[in-house]
C-alpha positions as MATLAB code, in Angstrom:
seq = 'XXXXXXXXXXXXXXXXXXXXXXXXXXXXXXXXXXXXXXXXXXXXXXXXXXXXXXXXXXXXXXXXXXXXXXXXXXXXXXXXXXXXXXXXXXXXXXXXXXXXXXXXXXXXXXXXXXXXXXXXXXXXXXXXXXXXXXXXXXXXXXXXXXXXXXXXXXXXXXXXXXXXXXXXXXXXXXXXXXXXXXXXXXXXXXXXXXXXXXXXXXXXXXXXXXXXXXXXXXXXXXXXXXXXXXXXXXXXXXXXXXXXXXXXXXXXXXXXXXXXXXXXXXXXXXXXXXXXXXXXXXXXXXXXXXXXXXXXXXXXXXXXXXXXXXXXXXXXXXXXXXXXXXXXXXXXXXXXXXXXXXXXXXXXXXXXXXXXXXXXXXXXXXXXXXXXXXXXXXXXXXXXXXXXXXXXXXXXXXXXXXXXXXXXXXXXXXXXXXXXXXXXXXXXXXXXXXXXXXXXXXXXXXXXXXXXXXXXXXXXXXXXXXXXXXXXXXXXXXXXXXXXXXXXXXXXXXXXXXXXXXXXXXXXXXXXXXXXXXXXXXXXXXXXXXXXXXXXXXXXXXXXXXXXXXXXXXXXXXXXXXXXXXXXXXXXXXXXXXXXXXXXXXXXXXXXXXXXXXXXXXXXXXXXXXXXXXXXXXX';
ca = [
      22.831  -11.476   19.581;
      20.463  -13.694   20.949;
      18.430  -16.102   18.703;
      14.750  -17.476   18.956;
      16.315  -20.550   20.769;
      17.670  -18.194   23.602;
      15.137  -17.717   26.738;
      16.184  -14.177   26.626;
      15.414  -13.595   22.842;
      12.614  -10.908   22.171;
      11.342   -9.961   18.684;
      12.810   -6.772   17.626;
      13.624   -4.660   14.473;
      12.297   -5.547   11.201;
      13.480   -9.205   10.058;
      13.979   -8.345    6.397;
      15.362  -11.810    5.739;
      12.342  -13.727    6.969;
      10.040  -11.336    5.249;
      11.751  -11.574    1.875;
      11.979  -15.127    2.059;
       8.194  -15.565    1.346;
       7.647  -12.251   -0.591;
       6.109  -12.759   -4.193;
       7.951  -11.890   -7.422;
       4.756  -10.331   -8.924;
       4.170   -6.788   -9.562;
       2.656   -4.872   -6.916;
       2.922   -2.137   -4.459;
       4.774   -2.118   -1.221;
       4.042    0.169    2.152;
       6.690    0.786    4.672;
       5.658    1.776    8.298;
       7.735    2.963   11.346;
       7.498    1.503   14.633;
       4.130    3.702   15.573;
       2.341    2.402   12.500;
       3.055    5.762   10.619;
       3.501    5.349    6.754;
       6.826    6.285    5.613;
       6.985    5.356    2.074;
       4.887    3.709   -0.762;
       6.624    2.272   -3.815;
       5.894    0.035   -6.933;
       7.545   -2.744   -8.372;
       7.571   -4.831  -11.348;
       9.064   -7.693   -9.432;
       8.364   -7.217   -5.513;
      11.076   -9.526   -4.219;
      13.920   -7.898   -6.265;
      12.672   -4.157   -5.456;
      12.193   -4.731   -1.791;
      15.499   -6.599   -1.429;
      17.454   -3.813   -2.803;
      16.530   -1.594    0.254;
      18.312   -4.146    2.446;
      21.600   -4.680    0.614;
      24.887   -3.959    2.709;
      26.310   -1.239    0.447;
      25.403    1.390   -2.258;
      22.400    2.996   -0.510;
      21.717    6.552   -0.697;
      21.878    8.540    2.553;
      17.930    9.236    2.323;
      17.511    5.450    1.629;
      19.566    4.548    4.616;
      17.623    6.706    7.146;
      14.283    5.349    5.534;
      15.373    1.632    5.988;
      16.489    2.556    9.566;
      12.842    3.569   10.428;
      11.211    0.581    8.889;
       9.175   -1.555   11.374;
       7.027   -3.474    8.880;
       6.056   -3.685    5.301;
       2.716   -4.501    3.356;
       2.209   -5.244    0.118;
      -0.463   -5.412   -2.406;
       0.005   -7.651   -5.759;
      -1.565   -6.218   -8.869;
      -2.117   -7.723  -12.397;
       0.544   -5.645  -13.945;
       3.264   -2.706  -13.599;
       1.031   -0.365  -14.955;
      -1.879   -1.332  -12.323;
       0.876   -0.964   -9.480;
       2.182    2.593  -10.757;
      -1.601    3.603  -10.673;
      -2.324    2.292   -7.343;
       1.096    3.649   -6.083;
      -0.247    7.111   -7.153;
      -3.559    6.902   -5.650;
      -1.914    5.686   -2.245;
       0.720    8.567   -2.097;
      -2.249   11.043   -2.877;
      -4.278    9.594    0.055;
      -1.477    8.721    2.598;
       0.969   11.480    1.764;
       4.151    9.456    2.775;
       7.045   11.664    4.221;
       9.754   10.069    2.108;
       7.805   10.180   -1.458;
       7.701   13.126   -3.746;
       4.049   14.097   -4.080;
       2.390   13.522   -7.652;
       0.153   15.644   -9.348;
      -3.675   15.213   -8.988;
      -5.741   12.588  -11.055;
      -6.748   15.389  -13.448;
      -3.442   15.077  -14.956;
      -3.696   11.466  -16.087;
      -2.825   10.986  -19.739;
      -5.725   10.151  -21.987;
      -6.221    9.189  -25.792;
      -9.167   11.057  -27.116;
     -11.036   10.210  -30.303;
     -13.030   13.108  -31.276;
     -16.718   13.236  -32.395;
     -16.367   14.274  -36.075;
     -18.713   12.293  -38.169;
     -16.751   11.507  -40.869;
     -12.993   12.005  -40.016;
     -12.539   12.115  -36.461;
      -8.941   12.660  -35.082;
      -6.986   10.691  -32.497;
      -5.112   12.866  -29.844;
      -3.289   12.989  -26.676;
      -5.200   14.931  -23.756;
      -4.502   15.723  -20.262;
      -7.519   15.204  -17.842;
     -11.065   13.939  -19.017;
     -13.876   16.406  -19.905;
     -17.334   15.562  -20.855;
     -17.199   18.723  -23.343;
     -17.332   17.865  -27.250;
     -18.584   14.315  -26.711;
     -15.859   11.843  -28.675;
     -14.482    8.681  -27.008;
     -11.750    8.333  -24.213;
      -9.224    5.802  -23.576;
      -7.351    5.453  -20.530;
      -6.180    6.760  -18.039;
      -2.754    5.936  -18.689;
       0.544    6.046  -16.367;
       3.017    7.729  -18.568;
       2.408   10.589  -20.866;
       5.745    9.805  -22.869;
       4.226    6.157  -23.495;
       0.863    7.618  -24.741;
       2.638   10.034  -26.880;
       4.916    7.326  -28.323;
       2.127    5.032  -28.690;
       0.218    7.475  -30.801;
       2.901    7.964  -33.023;
       2.890    4.248  -33.864;
      -0.862    4.308  -34.018;
      -0.770    7.018  -36.474;
       1.842    5.094  -38.533;
       0.015    1.959  -38.471;
      -3.634    3.456  -39.333;
      -2.774    6.771  -40.602;
      -5.169    8.679  -38.762;
      -5.052   12.318  -38.401;
      -3.971   14.223  -35.321;
      -4.770   17.654  -36.196;
      -7.092   20.121  -34.335;
     -10.596   20.904  -36.069;
      -9.697   24.373  -37.224;
      -6.480   23.259  -38.848;
      -8.458   20.440  -40.652;
     -11.260   22.534  -41.713;
      -8.816   25.298  -43.351;
      -6.573   22.836  -45.412;
      -6.650   22.740  -49.332;
      -3.751   20.550  -49.993;
      -1.965   17.931  -47.701;
       0.104   18.774  -45.010;
       3.642   17.181  -44.029;
       1.887   14.336  -42.445;
       0.547   12.935  -45.461;
       4.191   13.523  -47.355;
       5.636   11.254  -44.511;
       3.208    8.536  -44.767;
       1.417    9.252  -41.332;
      -1.981   10.531  -42.642;
      -4.260    9.534  -45.383;
      -5.077   13.118  -45.962;
      -8.786   13.222  -44.960;
      -8.735   16.879  -45.215;
      -8.677   17.016  -48.851;
     -10.785   13.945  -49.087;
      -7.804   11.587  -50.419;
      -9.430    8.670  -48.578;
     -13.195    7.956  -48.519;
     -15.334    8.544  -45.205;
     -16.045    4.722  -45.427;
     -12.253    3.569  -45.749;
     -11.305    6.191  -42.830;
     -14.120    4.944  -40.452;
     -13.046    1.202  -41.000;
      -9.291    2.442  -39.658;
     -10.972    4.207  -36.880;
     -12.924    0.952  -36.380;
      -9.694   -0.963  -36.296;
      -7.770    1.575  -34.034;
     -10.806    1.751  -31.533;
     -10.907   -2.025  -31.320;
      -7.264   -2.148  -30.753;
      -7.251    0.483  -27.767;
     -10.278   -1.565  -26.392;
      -8.052   -4.621  -26.352;
     -10.354   -6.436  -28.687;
      -8.232   -6.984  -31.671;
      -5.047   -8.908  -31.363;
      -5.344   -9.916  -35.005;
      -3.296   -6.422  -35.910;
      -0.421   -7.635  -33.726;
      -0.526  -10.820  -35.418;
      -0.730   -9.211  -38.858;
       2.590   -7.020  -37.841;
       4.228  -10.135  -36.710;
       3.860  -11.778  -39.760;
       5.165   -8.701  -41.812;
       8.088   -8.996  -39.203;
       8.796  -12.383  -40.421;
       8.459  -11.930  -43.789;
      10.908   -8.850  -43.790;
      13.431  -10.867  -41.967;
      12.993  -13.775  -44.453;
      13.769  -11.410  -46.979;
      17.009  -10.089  -45.071;
      15.300   -6.683  -44.614;
      16.265   -6.608  -41.037;
      15.930   -2.765  -40.566;
      12.310   -3.099  -41.498;
      11.678   -6.295  -39.335;
      13.130   -4.092  -36.238;
      10.704   -1.506  -37.269;
       7.904   -3.910  -37.176;
       8.986   -5.287  -33.870;
       9.250   -1.985  -32.119;
       5.655   -1.068  -33.417;
       4.146   -4.581  -31.950;
       6.273   -3.603  -28.592;
       4.551   -0.189  -28.321;
       0.898   -1.258  -29.508;
       1.087   -3.906  -26.881;
       2.079   -1.199  -24.163;
      -0.949    0.783  -25.191;
      -3.302   -2.088  -25.458;
      -2.401   -3.319  -21.724;
      -5.792   -3.183  -19.725;
      -6.196   -0.996  -16.636;
      -7.482   -3.238  -13.957;
      -7.050   -0.657  -11.268;
      -8.985    1.783  -13.151;
     -12.002   -0.129  -14.263;
     -15.767    0.082  -15.333;
     -16.514    2.460  -12.309;
     -18.709    1.690   -9.119;
     -17.762    1.529   -5.605;
     -17.194   -1.886   -3.995;
     -15.251   -3.513   -0.817;
     -13.644   -6.648   -2.381;
     -13.473   -9.326    0.723;
     -11.164  -12.389    0.341;
     -10.124  -15.106    3.035;
      -7.182  -17.604    3.055;
      -6.317  -19.900    5.734;
      -3.347  -22.445    6.531;
      -1.859  -23.794    9.421;
      -4.676  -22.720   11.871;
      -4.447  -19.137   10.918;
      -7.011  -17.145    8.998;
      -6.417  -14.178    6.958;
      -9.039  -11.744    5.498;
      -8.211   -9.030    2.910;
     -10.255   -6.119    2.133;
      -9.363   -4.312   -1.215;
     -11.442   -0.909   -1.449;
     -12.898    0.350   -4.869;
     -14.177    3.849   -5.215;
     -15.193    5.107   -8.556;
     -13.744    2.050  -10.175;
     -10.357    2.540   -8.770;
      -8.494    0.515   -6.306;
      -7.408    2.853   -3.411;
      -5.767    0.306   -1.024;
      -6.017   -2.705    1.077;
      -6.215   -3.952    4.497;
      -5.550   -7.310    6.102;
      -6.920   -8.680    9.189;
      -6.029  -12.155   10.959;
      -9.163  -12.828   13.222;
      -9.417  -15.542   15.832;
     -11.975  -18.325   14.680;
     -13.257  -21.673   16.230;
     -12.472  -25.225   14.470;
     -16.251  -25.604   13.826;
     -16.687  -22.459   11.703;
     -16.970  -22.400    7.794;
     -15.472  -19.708    5.527;
     -19.064  -18.485    5.034;
     -19.928  -18.325    8.860;
     -16.413  -16.654    9.206;
     -17.050  -13.927    6.572;
     -20.489  -13.196    8.177;
     -18.978  -12.826   11.707;
     -16.393  -10.620   10.058;
     -18.482   -8.405    8.057;
     -20.944   -7.640   10.815;
     -17.846   -6.418   13.097;
     -16.224   -4.587   10.110;
     -19.296   -2.289    9.178;
     -21.341   -2.295   12.558;
     -18.653   -2.796   15.184;
     -16.540    0.157   16.878;
     -17.423    3.821   17.393;
     -16.742    4.907   13.782;
     -19.114    3.281   11.341;
     -17.311    2.726    8.085;
     -18.562    3.831    4.581;
     -20.768    1.237    3.125;
     -20.515    0.816   -0.698;
     -23.029   -0.426   -3.238;
     -21.285   -3.982   -3.736;
     -19.523   -6.146   -1.425;
     -17.961   -8.883   -3.348;
     -17.041  -12.154   -1.409;
     -15.565  -15.634   -2.733;
     -17.989  -17.497   -0.868;
     -21.561  -17.766    0.111;
     -21.669  -15.797    3.280;
     -24.064  -17.284    6.221;
     -27.063  -15.046    6.565;
     -26.057  -13.105    3.538;
     -29.629  -11.869    2.754;
     -30.135  -10.535    6.272;
     -26.776   -9.027    6.499;
     -27.419   -7.283    3.281;
     -30.725   -6.029    4.353;
     -28.999   -4.209    7.410;
     -26.230   -2.937    5.282;
     -28.903   -1.292    2.918;
     -30.822    0.056    5.932;
     -27.560    1.628    7.370;
     -26.604    3.043    4.011;
     -29.992    4.437    2.931;
     -29.585    2.778   -0.510;
     -29.318   -0.749   -2.007;
     -26.210   -2.718   -0.785;
     -25.424   -5.906   -2.356;
     -23.330   -8.515   -1.103;
     -22.284  -10.654   -4.164;
     -19.871  -13.544   -5.227;
     -20.769  -14.673   -8.876;
     -19.532  -11.966  -10.671;
     -17.900  -11.159  -13.971;
     -15.546   -8.887  -15.930;
     -13.678   -6.284  -13.918;
     -15.508   -7.432  -10.497;
     -14.106  -11.013  -11.170;
     -10.537   -9.719  -11.663;
     -11.009   -7.488   -8.316;
     -12.054  -10.573   -6.573;
      -9.322  -12.873   -7.983;
      -6.721   -9.852   -7.000;
      -8.080   -9.832   -3.518;
      -7.419  -13.745   -3.121;
      -4.026  -13.589   -4.407;
      -3.391  -11.041   -1.812;
      -4.905  -12.671    0.998;
      -2.768  -15.819    0.114;
       0.395  -13.947    0.014;
      -0.270  -12.130    3.212;
      -1.052  -15.366    5.021;
       2.296  -16.973    3.696;
       4.204  -13.735    4.849;
       2.577  -13.910    8.311;
       3.195  -17.351    8.714;
       7.036  -16.980    7.882;
       7.488  -13.975    9.952;
      10.117  -14.696   13.073;
       7.795  -13.228   15.509;
       5.144  -15.775   14.579;
       7.633  -18.661   14.289;
       9.118  -17.908   17.882;
       5.700  -17.607   19.520;
       4.907  -20.824   18.117;
       8.159  -22.363   19.204;
       7.793  -21.429   22.740;
       4.091  -22.964   22.816;
       5.640  -26.298   21.226;
       8.391  -26.477   24.025;
       5.639  -26.225   26.680;
       3.399  -28.536   25.103;
       6.102  -31.268   24.764;
       7.507  -30.395   27.885;
      11.214  -29.994   26.449;
      14.062  -28.467   28.389;
      15.068  -26.145   25.484;
      13.317  -24.573   22.633;
      13.884  -26.573   19.458;
      15.845  -24.880   16.782;
      15.850  -27.769   14.120;
      12.714  -29.825   13.316;
      12.296  -32.408   10.699;
       9.120  -33.978    9.308;
       8.731  -37.045    7.075;
       6.037  -37.971    4.477;
       5.517  -40.645    1.483;
       3.680  -39.899   -1.488;
       3.119  -42.420   -4.664;
       0.250  -43.142   -7.168;
      -1.217  -46.567   -6.359;
       2.383  -47.648   -5.148;
       4.283  -46.401   -8.366;
       7.069  -43.893   -8.308;
       7.163  -43.618   -4.428;
       9.156  -40.330   -3.006;
       9.564  -39.620    0.494;
      10.104  -36.061    1.601;
      12.202  -34.629    4.582;
      11.322  -30.920    5.282;
      13.325  -28.943    7.840;
      12.301  -25.882   10.117;
      14.460  -23.783   12.368;
      13.790  -20.753   14.419;
      13.116  -18.649   11.089;
      10.688  -21.136    9.838;
      11.064  -23.599    6.613;
      14.517  -23.902    5.934;
      14.216  -25.091    2.234;
      17.943  -25.310    1.643;
      17.906  -28.641    3.746;
      14.843  -30.016    2.197;
      15.552  -33.525    0.591;
      13.644  -36.075   -1.530;
      14.205  -39.505   -1.462;
      13.286  -41.879   -4.462;
      12.154  -45.257   -2.891;
      13.320  -48.518   -4.529;
      12.958  -52.093   -3.807;
       9.947  -52.111   -1.693;
       6.484  -53.590   -2.329;
       4.120  -51.204   -4.001;
       2.206  -49.480   -1.665;
       3.915  -50.389    1.470;
       4.133  -47.110    3.124;
       5.877  -48.893    6.219;
       8.827  -50.154    4.189;
       9.091  -46.716    2.366;
       9.195  -44.957    5.859;
      11.965  -47.432    7.168;
      13.933  -46.879    3.940;
      14.115  -42.995    4.195;
      14.592  -42.649    7.795;
      17.485  -45.421    7.616;
      19.090  -43.374    4.941;
      18.718  -40.186    6.505;
      19.873  -41.038   10.191;
      22.470  -43.543    9.212;
      24.770  -40.829    8.321;
      24.077  -38.993   11.585;
      24.716  -41.960   13.585;
      28.205  -42.049   11.855;
      28.646  -38.630   12.929;
      27.866  -37.015    9.674;
      24.834  -34.467    9.071;
      22.798  -32.096   11.257;
      21.288  -33.312   14.016;
      17.524  -32.240   14.832;
      15.943  -31.385   17.889;
      12.755  -32.794   17.114;
      11.337  -35.321   14.313;
       7.733  -35.489   13.135;
       6.346  -38.640   11.374;
       2.973  -37.823    9.326;
       1.052  -40.968   10.116;
      -0.312  -42.966   12.823;
       1.016  -45.526   15.331;
       2.132  -48.013   12.557;
       4.442  -45.380   10.839;
       5.727  -44.032   14.354;
       6.379  -47.611   15.479;
       8.581  -48.061   12.433;
      10.619  -44.800   12.983;
      11.206  -46.249   16.699;
      12.454  -49.317   15.586;
      14.995  -47.500   13.167;
      15.937  -44.999   15.930;
      16.710  -48.056   18.033;
      18.739  -49.965   15.266;
      20.938  -46.867   14.994;
      21.075  -46.380   18.694;
      19.572  -42.927   18.497;
      17.787  -42.227   21.794;
      18.120  -38.510   22.482;
      15.915  -37.224   19.713;
      11.982  -37.163   20.558;
       9.640  -38.539   17.920;
       6.206  -37.445   17.468;
       3.488  -38.715   15.291;
       1.052  -36.822   13.865;
      -2.199  -38.501   12.913;
      -5.391  -37.014   11.187;
      -7.669  -38.222   13.787;
     -11.081  -40.053   13.150;
     -12.669  -37.304   11.246;
      -9.539  -36.373    9.322;
     -10.368  -32.793    9.614;
      -7.932  -30.221   10.255;
      -7.614  -28.971   13.846;
      -8.452  -32.818   14.981;
      -4.889  -34.237   14.689;
      -3.719  -36.600   17.278;
      -0.391  -36.288   18.307;
       1.456  -39.898   19.560;
       4.700  -39.686   21.721;
       7.102  -42.493   20.433;
       8.522  -42.417   24.018;
       5.341  -43.013   26.167;
       2.886  -44.280   23.463;
       0.683  -41.359   24.795;
      -1.938  -40.166   22.442;
      -3.319  -36.808   23.098;
      -5.185  -33.545   21.320;
      -4.278  -30.155   21.127;
      -6.814  -27.234   21.338;
      -7.400  -25.986   17.673;
      -6.171  -22.588   18.662;
      -2.884  -23.655   20.122;
       0.038  -21.929   18.417;
       1.959  -25.236   18.947;
      -0.561  -27.106   16.947;
      -0.583  -24.520   14.158;
       3.270  -24.973   13.716;
       2.846  -28.660   13.893;
       0.330  -28.375   11.060;
       2.534  -25.908    9.029;
       5.368  -28.538    9.221;
       2.891  -31.388    8.357;
       1.294  -29.677    5.391;
       4.675  -28.316    4.006;
       6.112  -32.217    4.247;
       3.150  -33.317    2.426;
       3.157  -30.607   -0.424;
       6.898  -31.276   -0.763;
       6.341  -35.136   -1.251;
       3.505  -34.696   -3.789;
       5.619  -32.041   -5.842;
       8.507  -34.811   -5.838;
       6.480  -37.598   -6.901;
       4.761  -35.519   -9.575;
       8.257  -34.592  -10.926;
       9.298  -38.116  -10.887;
       6.151  -39.439  -12.593;
       6.708  -36.989  -15.348;
       8.995  -38.684  -17.662;
       9.232  -36.234  -20.204;
      12.246  -34.363  -20.523;
      11.163  -30.618  -20.806;
      13.136  -28.564  -23.721;
      11.735  -25.177  -22.822;
       9.722  -23.552  -19.753;
       6.454  -24.043  -21.957;
       6.726  -27.816  -22.569;
       5.015  -29.807  -19.854;
       2.161  -27.346  -19.321;
      -1.048  -29.283  -20.009;
      -3.013  -27.998  -22.968;
       0.237  -26.100  -24.470;
       1.211  -27.886  -27.596;
       4.048  -26.850  -30.259;
       1.339  -24.683  -32.310;
       0.443  -22.878  -29.030;
       3.828  -22.433  -27.779;
       4.909  -20.942  -31.297;
       1.793  -18.419  -31.006;
       2.957  -17.475  -27.517;
       6.499  -16.934  -28.433;
       5.639  -14.944  -31.541;
       3.149  -12.768  -29.798;
       5.267  -11.783  -26.634;
       8.661  -12.282  -28.576;
      10.129  -14.730  -25.870;
       9.668  -16.384  -22.743;
      10.544  -13.082  -20.556;
       7.769  -11.411  -22.281;
       5.094  -13.943  -21.362;
       6.388  -14.057  -17.817;
       5.533  -10.134  -17.516;
       2.218  -10.759  -19.122;
      -0.909  -10.990  -16.943;
      -3.453  -13.612  -17.315;
      -5.760  -11.402  -19.424;
      -2.715  -10.402  -21.903;
      -2.137  -14.125  -22.372;
      -5.690  -14.806  -23.114;
      -5.362  -12.588  -26.208;
      -2.847  -14.861  -27.955;
      -4.770  -16.864  -30.643;
      -5.880  -20.278  -29.375;
      -5.429  -19.498  -25.504;
      -8.591  -19.574  -23.459;
      -8.976  -17.763  -20.178;
      -8.694  -20.915  -18.477;
      -5.552  -22.176  -20.426;
      -4.066  -18.616  -19.665;
      -4.580  -18.970  -15.928;
      -2.839  -22.488  -16.241;
       0.030  -20.963  -18.122;
       0.216  -18.318  -15.485;
       0.498  -20.341  -12.645;
       2.820  -22.670  -14.260;
       5.553  -19.809  -15.196;
       5.063  -18.242  -11.636;
       5.324  -21.602   -9.733;
       1.642  -21.206   -8.271;
];
């Protein structure tokens, strides 16, 4: 089978290896398409990488799954805040897209809710299918699983002892029923509890269902620890199960939120590529996502790029798109007021372009940004993208063959201390992380980047000169003529003359796209057009070497030995670690939680919760 280095190679069937390489491990929804762009299957996952990987194992697939995999030409993913949100979005997409390999679910009216009746003194808390406006009361949900709601209602009744009977049964009782006998009701039907005390239980249950009372969980955890200290392990296990079920009920539904229609626009750019993601929200529900990779000029800012995109998105083409009430953007859009007026006139109602948002809309915008970054990573790692860039690089440098292995070096330190050099490797599939190497630089003058570059290149290529190691087809040096001259001297000393050396200098303005390339063989300095795929590949390699060097430097600078995954996270001391472990039951529970759930722990702010989430997910 031909490889990308082969002149006869042409990208063909779905490259699962390259796709899975960059796939996120967060919760989300994946959509599989055939070669004609038709939807095949929609699925959800707690861990996208693990779930999608299971489709491409060599053995153990069912015949239907094998048939599905054989038709896959591309996969798109949407990252969500939790597995529950993924399930709700999956149902919305199945309903709207009707994939042939999915079993169609029931309509939205079948979603389960928890209903708090409107009784003035003793309201009931019950399970309901579908939401109606009759009878007043308060609705909580929708929830993805009826079994989970019923089980959780049982737990809520055990904790708060709120009645679950209907109004007719309640009015005609003259003695307590069995629920009172088994300690799951306080018998308000015969007034064994005052309306004031009962309303206090209702208030606490309502606060908990709204996610506003984590203190209830802390009380249960304290009771669990007290029972365990008394060696009452069965009781402690009961408290533990109650806490787990209560957390499940409490989980916020970011996919079904506060209502309203909005298009949420996010933008991400790297290595000369821009990705724009649009999340479509209707009636407070995320209905799907769409990603775009527009061409752009070097001089355009993100605000200018979004202005151009929005104009074409809503007004371009033969079919005009639906214009929502709100368009959420991460940055100020160029000509935002004028564009909003045009959209308002086209929609015959007010349409706002907003960036400074809070609450549910802020979460939508954060979700869109996460999806834009993940989609861009996947695009950059695709074999077809890398192959196209390799061909452009071969032509740019006038190489006789397409390079199949490229190495790039960079130096990182803090005022000359803890100097680290990185060597990153790219092949025809993109980053080859198994071959990445970090070198601790010793015995050089602090801040002497030239000496550090000499040491790392000597250590790396001395082995190559003696016949050991893998030989690269091309070597990049992150730096100007000074660093490149050092590299050339090392190669001359080691008698290496058949590996091209290219310096990547930032240029006078030090802006992305203005890089200058220096050929060590001819000393020629030249610039490449900002939209060149070859330059995008060089930027990707250079940025990856810089990132890897900084990561290694920070790891070396951190002298503390970490005793747990939470240690070393700034702002998380022993007390907060203990609260996190107690609240979630262990590190696995913390990993599964979203930012909003982590922020409910005592002493954890929203900003710190975001830091903890990012540290645990290597972001």
